[in-house]
C-alpha positions in Angstrom: 42.4 20.6 -12.8 42.1 20.3 -16.6 41.7 16.7 -16.4 38.6 17.3 -13.8 37.4 19.6 -16.7 37.6 17.4 -19.3 36.2 14.3 -17.5 33.0 16.6 -16.4 32.9 17.4 -20.2 32.8 13.5 -21.2 30.6 13.0 -18.3 27.8 15.5 -19.8 28.4 13.8 -23.2 25.3 13.4 -25.4 25.8 9.5 -25.6 26.0 9.2 -21.8 22.7 11.2 -21.5 21.5 8.8 -23.8 22.7 5.3 -22.3 21.9 6.6 -18.9 18.2 7.6 -19.9 17.4 4.2 -20.9 18.7 3.0 -17.7 16.2 5.1 -15.9 13.2 4.5 -18.3 14.0 0.4 -18.0 14.0 0.6 -14.1 11.1 2.6 -13.8 9.1 -0.1 -15.9 11.0 -2.8 -13.8 10.0 -1.8 -10.7 6.1 -1.1 -12.1 6.0 -4.8 -13.9 8.0 -6.8 -11.5 7.8 -5.1 -7.9 4.3 -4.6 -7.0 3.8 -1.4 -9.4 5.8 1.0 -8.1 7.7 3.9 -9.8 11.4 3.6 -7.7 13.0 6.4 -9.7 11.1 9.7 -8.7 9.8 10.3 -5.0 7.2 12.6 -5.7 4.7 9.9 -5.7 6.0 8.8 -2.3 5.8 11.5 -0.9 2.2 12.4 -2.3 1.3 8.7 -0.5 3.0 9.6 3.0 0.5 12.5 2.7 -2.5 10.3 1.8 -1.5 7.6 4.5 -1.0 10.3 7.1 -4.3 11.5 6.7 -6.2 8.1 6.4 -4.3 7.1 9.5 -2.4 4.1 8.0 0.7 4.6 9.7 2.3 1.4 8.7 1.6 2.2 5.2 3.2 5.7 5.8 6.3 4.0 7.3 6.4 1.8 3.8 6.4 5.1 1.7 8.6 6.7 3.7 11.7 4.3 3.7 12.3 5.0 -0.2 12.4 8.7 0.3 15.1 8.2 3.1 17.0 5.5 0.6 17.1 8.2 -2.1 18.3 11.0 0.4 21.1 8.6 1.6 21.9 7.9 -2.2 22.5 11.4 -2.7 24.8 12.0 0.3 26.8 8.9 -0.3 27.4 10.0 -3.6 28.6 13.8 -2.4 30.7 11.9 0.0 32.2 9.7 -2.5 32.6 12.7 -5.1 34.5 14.6 -2.2 36.5 11.3 -0.6 37.7 9.5 -3.7 41.1 8.0 -3.5 40.7 5.4 -6.1 42.4 5.6 -10.1 38.8 5.9 -11.3 36.9 9.2 -11.7 34.3 9.4 -8.9 31.5 8.9 -11.6 33.0 6.0 -12.6 33.0 4.6 -8.7 29.0 5.3 -8.9 28.4 3.3 -11.9 30.3 0.6 -10.5 28.2 0.7 -7.3 24.9 0.6 -9.5 26.2 -2.4 -11.1 26.5 -4.0 -7.5 23.2 -3.0 -6.6 21.6 -4.3 -9.8 23.2 -7.7 -9.6 22.1 -7.9 -6.0 18.6 -7.0 -6.7 18.5 -9.5 -9.5 19.3 -12.0 -6.7 15.7 -11.0 -5.1 12.9 -13.1 -5.6 9.5 -11.6 -6.8 8.0 -11.6 -3.3 6.1 -8.9 -1.2 8.6 -8.0 1.5 11.9 -8.7 -1.1 10.0 -6.2 -3.5 9.9 -3.6 -1.0 13.5 -4.2 -0.3 14.5 -4.3 -4.1 12.5 -0.9 -4.6 14.3 0.8 -1.7 17.5 -0.5 -3.3 16.8 1.0 -6.9 15.8 4.3 -5.1 18.9 4.6 -3.9 20.8 3.8 -7.2 18.3 6.2 -8.9 19.5 8.8 -6.4 23.2 8.2 -7.0 22.8 8.5 -10.8 20.9 11.4 -10.6 23.2 13.2 -8.2 26.0 12.0 -10.6 24.9 13.2 -13.9 23.1 16.1 -14.0 24.2 17.8 -17.1 24.2 17.0 -20.9 26.3 19.2 -23.1 26.3 21.7 -20.2 22.6 22.1 -19.8 20.6 20.6 -16.8 18.9 17.3 -17.6 17.7 14.2 -15.7 18.4 10.3 -16.5 15.9 9.3 -14.0 13.0 11.4 -14.7 11.5 13.0 -17.7 9.6 15.9 -16.2 12.4 18.4 -16.4 13.6 17.3 -19.7 9.8 17.6 -21.3 9.7 21.0 -19.6 13.0 22.4 -21.0 12.7 21.0 -24.4 9.4 22.8 -24.8 10.7 25.9 -23.6 13.5 25.6 -26.1 10.6 24.9 -28.7 8.9 27.5 -27.8 12.0 30.1 -28.3 12.2 28.3 -31.7 8.8 29.3 -32.6 9.0 32.8 -31.3 12.2 33.8 -32.5 12.5 32.0 -35.7 15.8 30.7 -34.3 16.5 27.4 -35.9 19.8 27.3 -34.3 18.3 26.6 -30.7 16.3 23.5 -32.3 19.3 21.6 -31.4 18.3 21.9 -27.9 15.1 21.1 -28.6 16.2 17.9 -30.4 18.8 16.8 -27.6 16.0 16.8 -25.1 13.3 14.7 -26.9 15.8 12.4 -28.0 16.6 11.6 -24.3 12.8 11.5 -23.7 12.4 8.9 -26.3 15.5 6.9 -25.0 13.7 6.9 -21.6 10.8 5.6 -23.5 13.1 3.0 -25.2 14.3 1.8 -22.0 11.0 1.5 -20.4 9.5 -0.7 -23.4 12.8 -2.8 -23.0 12.1 -3.3 -19.3 8.7 -4.0 -19.9 9.3 -6.7 -22.6 12.3 -8.1 -20.7 10.1 -8.3 -17.2 7.9 -10.9 -19.3 10.6 -13.4 -20.0 13.3 -13.0 -17.5 11.6 -11.8 -14.5 13.6 -10.5 -11.6 16.9 -11.3 -13.6 15.5 -8.9 -16.5 17.4 -5.8 -14.4 20.7 -7.5 -15.3 20.2 -5.9 -19.1 21.0 -2.6 -17.5 24.5 -3.5 -17.0 25.1 -3.6 -21.0 24.6 0.2 -20.7 26.0 1.1 -17.5 29.3 -0.8 -18.3 29.3 0.8 -21.7 29.4 4.4 -20.1 32.0 3.5 -18.0 34.3 2.3 -21.0 33.5 5.3 -22.5 34.7 7.4 -19.6 37.7 5.4 -19.1 38.6 5.5 -22.6 38.2 9.0 -22.8 40.5 9.5 -19.9 43.2 7.3 -21.9 43.1 9.9 -24.3 43.4 12.6 -22.3 46.6 11.3 -20.8 48.2 9.9 -23.6 47.7 13.5 -25.3 49.1 15.3 -22.2 52.3 13.0 -22.2 52.7 13.8 -25.8 52.1 17.5 -25.7 54.6 17.3 -22.7 57.5 15.7 -24.9 
């Protein structure tokens, strides 16, 4: 139980939030630049398009926009299943990041073609759902690594409290949220630039922050284990 608490604390660390926000921004830029100008991270746009296409009687397009929504929902469900049934020596969040890496490699092998773009966007929607469900807090506070609206709202709320109450201690929360947003933007910049040079293979660059995140979590777990063994002597 104590190890699980520490693992949860590590998964809520600021460095992990920064790394995963960069991945989120990169993926949004990648799907927009390489995969038919679609934002695959958040599903609000797809839900709106479902309504618009239904109103226009464009039922085939409705189906096209509905599939990523289903993929996102499946990503959440499978993540929760892995969380409750993980039998590996890895923490379940590390397993999720490994799943993400596998999906990224598969997407990188798909040429930029209309139908393959649809498939790749569905897979990225699935991936983003897994990440969003697995990493929902930073330093004990809610955050999202795959979209910025909630982060912007919370950061602005804290800024208002700083201005209203003149409590400079709260400013650190403003800083955290806006640094996460900046990291998301940086990821988007890198996604846009790399897509110009590497096309569908650009997504492989997200493996760097993903594997570094896994390394951080594993290294933290080892330190915890060594500390427990040392104190038990």
